[in-house]
BAFI-3210 file (N, C-alpha, C; in Angstrom, 3 decimals, decimal comma, padded with zeros to 6 digits):
// residues 258
n [1|2|3|4|5|6|7|8|9|10|11|12|13|14|15|16|17|18|19|20|21|22|23|24|25|26|27|28|29|30|31|32|33|34|35|36|37|38|39|40|41|42|43|44|45|46|47|48|49|50|51|52|53|54|55|56|57|58|59|60|61|62|63|64|65|66|67|68|69|70|71|72|73|74|75|76|77|78|79|80|81|82|83|84|85|86|87|88|89|90|91|92|93|94|95|96|97|98|99|100|101|102|103|104|105|106|107|108|109|110|111|112|113|114|115|116|117|118|119|120|121|122|123|124|125|126|127|128|129|130|131|132|133|134|135|136|137|138|139|140|141|142|143|144|145|146|147|148|149|150|151|152|153|154|155|156|157|158|159|160|161|162|163|164|165|166|167|168|169|170|171|172|173|174|175|176|177|178|179|180|181|182|183|184|185|186|187|188|189|190|191|192|193|194|195|196|197|198|199|200|201|202|203|204|205|206|207|208|209|210|211|212|213|214|215|216|217|218|219|220|221|222|223|224|225|226|227|228|229|230|231|232|233|234|235|236|237|238|239|240|241|242|243|244|245|246|247|248|249|250|251|252|253|254|255|256|257|258]
n.u [084,970|084,565|082,779|080,252|079,841|082,299|083,840|082,511|083,013|085,785|086,175|084,995|086,702|089,034|088,326|087,790|090,320|091,632|090,295|090,985|093,738|093,906|092,704|094,537|096,761|095,733|095,369|098,016|098,919|097,408|098,495|101,012|103,433|102,557|103,195|101,927|103,588|104,759|103,355|103,413|104,482|106,908|108,623|109,216|108,326|105,167|104,584|103,830|100,925|099,324|095,993|093,909|092,311|088,911|088,302|090,901|093,744|095,350|098,595|100,497|099,659|099,585|098,904|096,719|095,053|094,603|092,847|093,834|095,410|096,219|098,652|099,580|098,593|098,067|097,394|095,701|095,891|098,304|100,169|100,507|099,858|097,163|093,952|091,568|089,126|089,851|088,390|087,162|088,032|087,649|087,768|086,658|085,408|086,301|084,446|085,241|087,958|089,341|090,466|092,138|095,136|097,063|100,431|102,129|102,559|100,842|100,583|099,241|096,733|095,092|092,501|091,075|088,421|086,347|083,320|081,018|077,886|076,868|075,320|073,157|070,668|070,678|069,698|069,492|069,777|072,846|073,626|073,697|075,543|078,013|081,123|084,322|086,495|089,571|091,383|094,763|094,739|093,215|090,984|087,694|085,937|082,714|081,407|078,510|075,437|073,312|071,097|067,820|067,756|067,495|069,434|071,370|072,282|074,936|076,267|075,803|076,427|079,159|079,584|081,787|082,623|080,482|081,013|080,706|077,973|077,045|076,457|074,400|072,475|073,885|073,580|073,574|071,470|071,625|072,853|074,698|077,942|079,527|081,230|083,931|085,725|088,319|089,759|092,346|093,748|096,279|096,473|098,337|101,069|102,906|106,178|107,875|106,461|104,179|101,717|098,547|098,367|096,962|093,833|092,932|091,625|088,950|087,651|085,000|083,766|080,946|079,968|080,449|079,283|079,518|079,831|081,142|082,683|085,631|085,767|086,467|088,224|087,597|089,098|090,330|088,476|085,884|083,889|082,467|082,015|083,894|085,881|089,472|092,539|095,417|098,814|100,633|102,365|102,706|100,337|098,601|096,149|093,239|090,933|087,819|086,741|083,618|082,024|080,367|080,061|081,342|082,409|085,339|087,028|089,256|091,278|093,207|095,826|097,056|099,875|099,998|101,580|102,995]
n.v [125,204|125,472|123,123|122,392|119,719|118,630|119,366|117,924|115,307|115,238|115,526|113,198|111,220|111,883|111,384|108,648|107,697|108,237|106,494|104,015|104,046|104,043|101,565|099,888|100,262|099,259|096,595|095,828|095,950|093,921|091,747|091,562|089,682|089,192|088,305|087,015|087,807|090,105|092,326|092,331|093,544|093,423|094,707|097,978|096,380|096,859|098,895|097,409|097,749|097,507|097,009|098,715|097,338|097,318|100,421|101,209|102,919|102,523|100,932|102,737|105,240|108,613|109,467|111,831|112,407|110,497|110,132|110,916|113,323|116,660|116,961|117,012|119,257|122,849|126,239|128,356|131,036|131,886|129,864|128,545|126,004|123,840|124,915|123,515|121,373|118,144|115,020|111,841|110,415|112,059|115,379|118,772|121,755|124,760|127,400|130,635|130,558|130,310|128,793|125,577|123,961|121,487|120,758|119,710|119,876|119,191|117,673|116,046|113,810|111,260|111,563|110,735|111,441|111,908|113,306|115,047|116,582|119,201|117,983|119,155|120,489|123,455|126,514|127,196|126,499|127,810|128,217|125,956|123,494|124,116|123,941|123,474|121,824|122,541|122,085|121,963|124,295|126,148|125,427|124,716|121,989|121,554|121,336|120,634|120,560|119,003|117,491|117,227|119,995|122,673|124,546|126,801|124,982|124,689|125,020|123,147|120,185|118,298|119,784|121,561|124,384|126,978|126,499|123,856|121,780|118,904|115,625|114,191|114,340|112,967|112,730|111,555|111,020|113,426|112,389|110,574|109,667|111,308|110,388|111,287|110,598|111,654|112,225|113,865|115,923|118,100|121,477|122,271|124,313|126,608|126,834|128,868|131,197|131,164|130,571|128,936|125,545|123,122|122,580|121,995|118,849|117,013|114,138|112,994|110,933|110,569|109,139|106,738|107,146|108,453|111,847|113,944|113,785|113,502|116,308|119,499|122,053|125,416|127,493|129,474|129,292|131,478|133,596|135,820|136,813|135,583|132,544|132,639|132,402|131,223|131,062|128,394|126,089|122,970|122,488|122,922|120,804|122,249|123,116|124,600|127,170|127,928|128,952|126,946|124,043|121,631|118,244|116,099|113,117|110,232|110,726|110,520|110,493|109,865|110,280|110,897|110,195|112,953]
n.w [038,921|042,438|044,351|046,821|047,152|046,562|048,782|050,745|049,871|050,053|052,854|053,725|052,650|054,030|056,731|056,591|055,999|058,406|060,153|059,035|059,386|062,171|062,680|061,492|063,138|065,517|064,786|064,439|067,064|068,212|066,945|068,005|069,813|072,650|076,062|079,187|081,361|080,444|081,198|083,929|086,931|089,399|091,166|092,624|095,758|097,373|100,311|103,488|105,324|108,358|109,021|111,416|114,340|115,039|116,370|116,182|114,759|111,492|110,975|109,967|110,605|111,854|115,034|116,141|118,201|120,986|122,995|125,421|125,721|124,451|123,147|120,545|119,476|119,216|120,306|118,036|118,263|119,550|119,540|121,918|124,487|123,599|124,528|125,027|126,650|127,927|128,474|129,525|127,258|125,065|123,562|124,026|122,547|124,035|124,427|123,217|123,527|121,204|118,083|117,518|116,328|114,525|115,454|113,612|110,042|106,929|103,635|101,082|102,255|104,281|106,449|109,530|111,626|114,452|115,643|117,816|118,326|120,636|123,586|124,772|123,050|121,365|119,774|116,201|112,681|111,613|114,180|115,744|117,151|115,830|114,209|112,657|110,324|109,238|106,400|105,791|107,144|105,771|104,195|104,684|106,004|106,839|110,137|111,795|113,604|111,817|111,991|111,486|111,235|109,494|107,164|105,060|102,169|101,333|103,625|105,488|107,518|106,316|104,065|101,808|103,058|102,177|099,527|098,272|098,423|100,429|099,013|100,163|103,224|105,918|108,655|112,058|115,002|117,716|120,036|119,192|117,807|115,098|112,090|110,164|107,250|105,427|102,328|100,944|098,455|097,968|096,620|093,622|092,860|090,776|091,512|090,847|090,110|091,643|090,550|090,263|089,519|089,755|091,258|094,712|095,858|097,354|098,915|100,783|103,297|105,184|108,026|106,707|104,258|101,025|100,626|099,488|096,422|095,047|094,945|093,699|095,320|095,465|096,435|099,204|102,300|102,738|104,682|103,901|100,614|097,732|097,176|097,587|095,787|097,112|097,380|098,817|100,987|102,703|105,395|108,603|110,327|111,352|113,946|114,555|116,789|117,293|119,156|120,095|122,109|120,757|120,476|120,052|118,966|118,635|116,454|113,602|111,115|107,826|105,896|102,445|099,307|097,623]
ca.u [084,355|084,493|081,420|080,083|079,960|083,727|084,260|081,923|083,748|087,132|086,092|084,686|087,938|089,967|087,879|087,980|091,750|091,968|089,748|091,791|095,054|093,714|092,437|095,792|097,588|095,128|095,665|099,422|099,046|096,820|099,359|102,268|103,573|102,541|103,147|101,346|104,597|105,183|102,629|103,411|105,595|107,125|109,398|109,427|107,176|104,365|104,718|102,795|100,251|098,411|094,758|093,579|091,172|087,877|088,539|092,331|094,242|096,291|099,939|101,323|098,979|100,043|097,765|096,614|094,407|094,363|091,923|094,466|095,901|096,274|100,062|099,843|097,867|098,441|096,450|095,893|096,147|099,683|101,045|100,616|099,171|095,751|093,223|090,273|088,999|089,932|087,789|086,454|088,484|087,378|087,979|085,525|085,685|086,043|084,061|085,924|089,419|089,914|090,682|093,402|095,670|098,144|101,789|102,715|101,884|100,601|100,248|098,151|096,531|093,833|092,223|089,914|088,078|084,991|082,842|079,655|077,252|076,544|074,205|072,013|070,381|070,336|069,863|069,012|070,595|074,285|073,869|073,549|076,627|078,852|082,582|084,822|087,799|090,259|092,434|095,914|094,433|092,639|089,805|086,852|084,881|081,813|080,872|077,285|074,313|072,375|070,027|066,537|068,102|067,700|070,265|071,752|072,795|076,396|076,803|075,420|077,474|079,645|079,841|082,983|081,818|080,128|081,452|080,119|077,050|077,185|075,520|073,256|072,602|074,126|073,675|072,959|070,889|072,595|073,568|075,640|079,152|079,656|082,550|084,404|086,951|088,618|090,919|092,625|094,883|096,589|096,648|099,695|101,421|104,187|107,050|108,593|105,628|103,043|100,463|097,858|098,415|095,860|093,069|092,829|090,470|088,615|086,592|084,576|082,764|080,307|079,370|080,598|078,546|080,212|079,086|081,933|083,354|086,687|085,287|087,501|088,101|087,778|090,038|090,216|087,126|085,548|082,528|081,873|082,730|084,259|087,160|090,688|093,652|096,549|099,965|101,064|102,905|101,980|099,666|098,064|094,718|092,756|089,551|087,265|085,918|082,480|081,244|079,537|080,900|081,417|083,440|086,087|087,782|089,795|091,754|094,492|096,077|098,073|100,425|099,990|102,643|102,669]
ca.v [125,915|124,662|122,724|121,903|118,257|118,324|119,479|116,784|114,102|115,328|115,255|111,772|110,466|112,160|110,669|107,218|107,398|108,215|105,256|102,893|104,118|103,593|100,127|099,221|100,289|098,328|095,250|095,554|095,672|092,611|090,722|091,468|088,439|089,515|087,241|087,546|088,430|091,394|093,400|092,025|094,256|092,866|095,598|097,696|095,868|097,861|098,841|096,668|098,510|096,651|097,720|098,725|096,534|098,157|101,861|101,488|103,423|101,634|100,950|103,852|106,503|109,530|109,660|113,237|112,399|109,108|110,132|111,273|114,700|117,434|117,285|117,195|120,457|124,122|127,328|129,127|132,433|132,231|128,695|127,968|124,720|123,854|125,169|122,848|120,413|116,712|114,168|110,626|109,954|113,022|116,765|119,631|123,171|125,686|128,611|131,886|130,400|130,298|127,492|124,884|123,368|120,532|121,301|119,215|120,294|118,077|117,936|115,114|112,949|110,615|111,988|110,160|112,254|111,698|114,473|114,942|117,858|119,386|117,126|120,037|121,091|124,870|127,277|126,657|126,806|127,826|128,401|124,697|122,519|124,591|123,987|123,232|121,184|123,268|121,313|122,842|125,553|127,108|124,947|124,195|120,983|122,032|120,539|121,299|119,668|119,097|116,514|117,940|121,401|123,190|125,730|126,848|123,634|124,673|125,312|122,079|119,199|117,601|120,704|122,384|125,519|128,048|126,160|122,639|121,087|117,443|114,924|113,834|114,626|111,651|112,929|110,703|111,810|114,233|111,655|109,643|110,248|111,407|109,960|111,809|110,094|112,671|111,993|115,223|116,175|119,519|122,157|122,359|125,651|126,824|127,357|130,061|132,402|131,007|130,348|127,684|124,565|122,193|122,874|120,936|117,958|116,317|113,133|112,917|109,965|110,932|107,897|105,703|107,516|109,478|113,101|114,723|112,806|114,176|117,677|120,523|123,186|126,587|128,423|129,593|129,425|132,862|133,763|136,830|136,899|134,373|131,941|133,264|131,521|131,635|130,158|127,878|124,739|122,144|123,260|122,126|120,538|123,187|122,941|125,923|127,553|128,722|129,220|125,797|123,001|120,404|117,330|115,345|111,980|109,253|111,474|110,083|110,946|109,149|111,080|110,277|110,719|114,126]
ca.w [040,053|043,655|044,728|048,195|047,151|046,585|050,179|051,469|049,462|050,620|054,288|053,891|052,387|055,127|057,923|056,354|056,104|059,831|060,718|058,539|060,028|063,556|062,661|061,161|064,344|066,467|064,318|064,726|068,492|068,470|066,380|068,743|070,561|074,072|077,059|080,430|082,217|079,895|081,894|085,364|087,546|090,728|092,029|094,042|096,491|098,077|101,771|104,215|106,372|109,111|109,380|112,829|114,768|115,631|116,183|116,162|113,477|110,799|111,555|109,488|110,898|112,903|115,937|116,539|119,519|121,410|124,126|126,692|125,822|123,212|122,934|119,112|119,070|119,828|120,106|116,811|118,609|119,897|119,559|123,259|124,641|123,211|125,772|125,115|127,756|127,635|129,499|129,096|125,957|124,003|123,976|123,689|122,340|125,132|123,706|123,524|123,629|119,867|117,464|117,742|115,108|114,742|115,392|112,369|108,822|106,022|102,241|100,757|103,422|104,652|107,820|110,225|112,794|114,947|116,368|118,356|118,625|122,052|123,995|125,000|121,746|121,429|118,558|114,945|111,515|111,868|115,606|116,467|117,010|114,732|114,264|111,311|110,176|108,179|105,749|105,599|107,813|104,821|103,484|105,768|105,944|107,881|111,237|112,224|113,918|110,696|112,197|111,575|111,457|108,138|106,958|103,643|101,934|101,230|104,947|106,404|107,797|105,132|102,950|101,757|103,507|101,236|098,178|097,704|099,322|100,431|098,134|101,002|104,655|106,529|110,093|113,071|116,089|118,443|121,077|118,572|117,228|113,643|111,617|108,880|106,636|104,426|101,474|100,472|097,572|098,074|095,338|093,092|092,410|090,127|092,566|090,383|090,104|092,544|089,831|090,551|088,443|089,977|092,465|095,718|095,738|098,589|098,974|102,183|103,715|106,445|108,540|105,697|103,051|100,243|100,509|098,539|095,576|094,280|094,779|093,600|096,229|094,613|097,054|100,648|102,843|103,072|105,185|103,021|099,346|096,998|097,555|097,080|095,488|097,939|097,265|100,118|101,051|103,659|106,436|109,711|110,482|112,362|114,409|114,791|117,935|116,809|120,383|120,453|122,707|119,955|120,975|119,059|119,480|117,681|115,289|113,065|109,746|107,053|104,812|101,128|098,468|096,802]
c.u [084,228|083,044|081,386|080,251|081,418|084,257|083,754|082,677|085,139|087,155|085,836|085,933|088,929|089,603|088,059|089,440|092,201|091,507|090,603|093,160|094,970|093,503|093,711|096,698|097,061|095,440|097,109|099,631|098,511|097,771|100,683|102,277|103,678|102,522|102,558|102,353|105,077|104,490|102,497|104,666|105,722|107,829|109,152|108,155|106,465|104,576|103,556|102,237|099,240|097,163|094,520|092,385|090,159|088,120|090,026|092,749|095,128|097,711|100,800|100,706|099,724|098,832|097,783|095,854|094,039|093,446|092,519|094,889|095,956|097,710|100,404|099,244|098,380|097,355|096,742|096,269|097,626|100,634|101,250|099,856|097,690|094,880|091,901|090,302|089,019|089,319|087,124|086,804|088,152|087,723|086,881|085,982|085,365|085,728|084,809|087,439|090,112|090,163|092,006|093,852|096,792|099,491|102,479|101,885|101,844|100,319|099,042|097,972|095,179|093,623|090,968|089,661|086,617|084,575|081,385|079,137|077,013|075,292|072,966|071,762|069,901|070,508|069,288|069,929|072,083|074,627|073,794|074,708|077,604|080,333|083,060|086,187|088,472|091,441|093,550|095,649|093,658|091,273|088,901|085,877|083,964|081,429|079,660|076,267|073,258|071,268|068,722|066,761|068,454|068,558|070,581|072,580|074,291|077,057|076,442|076,583|077,859|079,875|081,291|082,424|081,727|080,586|080,683|079,252|077,339|076,153|074,250|073,523|072,715|074,209|072,976|072,306|071,970|073,398|074,602|076,834|079,084|081,083|082,823|085,670|087,207|089,873|091,179|093,868|095,117|096,683|098,114|099,920|102,742|105,104|107,776|107,740|104,376|101,716|099,867|097,903|097,263|095,159|093,134|091,580|090,216|087,488|086,267|083,512|082,252|079,519|079,362|079,909|079,298|079,325|079,842|082,764|084,353|086,278|086,463|087,204|088,480|088,786|089,796|088,757|086,904|084,111|081,758|082,697|083,117|085,617|088,341|091,751|094,878|097,665|100,384|101,690|102,065|101,368|099,055|096,605|094,252|091,296|089,044|086,523|084,828|081,487|080,265|080,430|080,818|082,579|084,073|086,805|088,377|090,237|093,114|094,595|097,163|098,567|100,394|101,068|102,146|102,670]
c.v [124,961|124,375|122,192|120,393|117,814|118,361|118,291|115,500|114,076|115,010|113,783|110,919|110,638|111,381|109,166|106,822|107,342|106,919|104,068|102,862|103,616|102,084|099,348|099,142|099,293|096,890|094,859|095,208|094,283|091,502|090,581|090,227|088,722|088,237|087,824|088,322|089,786|092,567|093,120|092,629|093,862|093,818|097,059|097,180|096,992|097,749|098,069|097,561|097,591|097,439|097,669|097,829|097,435|099,618|102,213|102,018|102,396|101,865|102,126|105,213|107,314|109,821|111,107|113,405|110,979|109,019|110,645|112,736|115,355|117,857|117,525|118,503|121,695|125,167|128,040|130,571|132,733|131,041|128,081|126,643|124,853|123,942|124,427|121,714|118,967|115,936|112,968|110,185|110,860|114,428|117,641|121,070|123,941|127,031|129,856|131,791|130,403|128,894|126,864|124,260|122,405|121,248|120,892|119,685|119,144|118,571|117,113|114,160|112,255|110,940|111,311|111,003|112,015|112,897|114,276|116,336|117,985|118,599|117,914|120,808|122,528|125,488|126,578|127,109|126,761|127,991|127,124|123,749|122,868|124,537|123,766|122,589|121,847|122,445|122,276|124,234|126,545|126,726|124,198|123,115|121,280|120,948|121,297|120,242|119,862|118,054|117,263|119,417|122,018|124,450|125,815|125,615|123,581|125,106|124,236|121,112|118,478|118,496|121,182|123,786|126,638|127,761|124,989|121,936|119,595|116,807|114,539|114,308|113,278|111,724|111,840|111,598|112,402|113,464|110,674|110,395|110,209|111,012|110,579|111,056|110,957|112,279|113,291|115,257|117,672|120,165|122,154|123,756|125,634|127,495|128,633|131,321|132,315|130,747|128,982|126,779|123,575|122,565|121,694|120,105|117,263|115,321|112,950|111,849|110,377|109,721|106,800|105,988|108,624|110,716|114,137|113,718|113,508|115,611|118,641|121,647|124,442|127,593|128,469|129,715|130,859|132,917|134,766|136,879|135,541|133,834|132,658|132,195|132,048|130,610|129,701|126,505|123,899|123,021|122,351|121,724|121,451|122,909|124,282|126,042|128,470|128,960|128,119|124,683|121,661|119,561|116,538|114,177|111,183|109,914|110,926|110,467|110,099|110,069|110,255|110,928|111,921|113,743]
c.w [041,239|044,015|046,160|048,265|047,172|048,024|050,983|051,162|050,067|052,097|054,550|053,704|053,520|056,385|057,775|056,480|057,553|060,478|060,310|059,210|061,455|063,607|062,394|062,383|065,368|066,087|064,617|066,198|068,826|068,021|067,138|069,627|072,059|074,910|078,338|081,272|081,705|080,580|083,385|085,985|089,016|091,697|091,640|094,722|097,232|099,591|102,396|105,319|107,043|109,474|110,887|113,117|115,454|115,321|116,159|114,803|112,793|111,285|111,114|109,785|111,955|113,775|116,434|117,850|119,871|122,611|125,414|126,799|124,446|122,896|121,466|118,581|119,786|119,552|118,789|117,106|118,766|119,952|120,928|123,313|124,288|124,464|125,928|126,135|127,271|128,794|128,837|127,669|124,785|124,493|123,391|123,521|123,618|124,502|124,187|123,591|122,265|119,361|117,854|116,424|115,447|114,666|114,091|111,178|107,820|104,611|101,858|101,944|103,410|106,128|108,337|111,464|113,168|115,783|116,805|118,684|120,129|122,426|124,383|123,702|121,937|120,054|117,341|113,823|111,887|113,349|116,414|116,156|115,899|115,090|112,833|111,358|108,980|107,673|105,355|106,183|106,977|104,266|104,459|105,314|107,126|108,878|111,773|112,612|112,832|110,794|112,463|111,911|110,115|108,154|105,480|103,329|101,720|102,540|105,957|106,607|106,515|103,933|102,981|101,910|102,467|099,808|097,593|098,739|099,322|099,514|098,874|102,424|105,378|108,051|110,908|114,130|116,989|119,484|120,520|117,974|115,709|113,255|110,247|108,477|105,409|103,656|100,721|099,603|097,541|096,692|094,923|092,536|091,654|091,143|092,143|090,473|090,973|091,868|090,176|089,329|088,536|091,274|093,439|095,450|097,069|098,344|100,451|102,354|105,086|106,921|107,470|104,379|102,320|100,120|099,670|097,741|094,657|093,949|094,698|094,584|095,448|095,152|098,547|101,075|103,289|103,571|104,320|101,736|098,790|097,439|096,891|096,820|096,234|097,813|098,659|099,946|101,988|104,746|107,485|109,497|111,608|112,687|114,914|116,121|117,407|117,943|120,747|120,985|121,974|120,468|119,837|119,726|118,302|116,375|114,856|111,600|109,114|105,944|103,529|100,278|097,689|095,338]
res [m|f|k|a|t|d|l|k|t|g|l|t|v|f|l|l|s|l|v|c|a|h|f|s|t|a|q|e|l|i|k|e|d|w|k|p|e|d|t|e|f|w|d|p|e|r|p|v|v|t|p|g|k|g|t|e|p|p|s|d|a|i|v|l|f|d|g|s|n|l|s|a|w|e|s|q|k|d|g|s|a|a|p|w|k|v|e|n|g|y|f|t|v|t|p|g|t|g|g|i|q|t|k|e|e|f|g|d|f|q|l|h|i|e|w|r|s|p|q|e|v|k|g|e|s|q|g|r|g|n|s|g|i|f|l|q|g|l|y|e|v|q|v|l|d|s|y|k|n|r|t|y|y|n|g|q|a|g|s|i|y|k|q|s|a|p|l|v|n|a|m|r|p|v|n|e|w|e|v|y|d|i|i|y|t|a|p|r|f|d|e|k|n|g|a|l|l|e|k|a|q|v|t|l|l|h|n|g|i|v|v|q|n|a|t|e|i|q|g|t|t|e|y|i|g|t|p|k|i|l|y|h|g|d|g|p|i|a|l|q|d|h|s|n|p|v|s|f|r|n|i|w|i|r|k|l|e|h]
***
């Protein structure tokens, strides 16, 4: 007759055999005649990138705004020249003209962008210094005057809008410039049937502080309802006209390998 103790004994022997087998394999690896050079790889050499000095971009960056013009941008409405105002080395949302986007499209990237809330503080919650940075034109990193301005936490500055709240509120006072450094990995899709294979990921540093750490993006940014999965390829960087005169400067991007 089968006994519970027999099952217990059998499981014990099985587990012990697995441990012994693993230990034996480990011992074999330790005994191999490894040399330091066996794990040293010299080729191909890594590309050389010269870091920028001060606020300068690195040598391999694509400059999207250098303080002089919006030639790298276009209107989201009709592809015409970007209609926002450029002055004093920065540009400002012209309310009512619609968003703008880069002419070039991107996949994985590192994006540096600086922004400043309107100097005349008006409104509260989502009505104060509101704009947004859309990654590949679809996924919004929120721009908002969140300095002593409470709102829903997945809609404050540094959030993946309506999806993921920032780890902390890293805002500076309204008269200072905010700095976003965004490392973005695009979603992967099955090219044959459009099925999602891997979600997009984003890491965001706000004024040098990590506020999103390899955060998965659940889908498109939706104001009402839940995110949607949309098959797509490379896409532009887009900036939102939310009727607030938010300013931007010193924008550059580095393409990363897919």
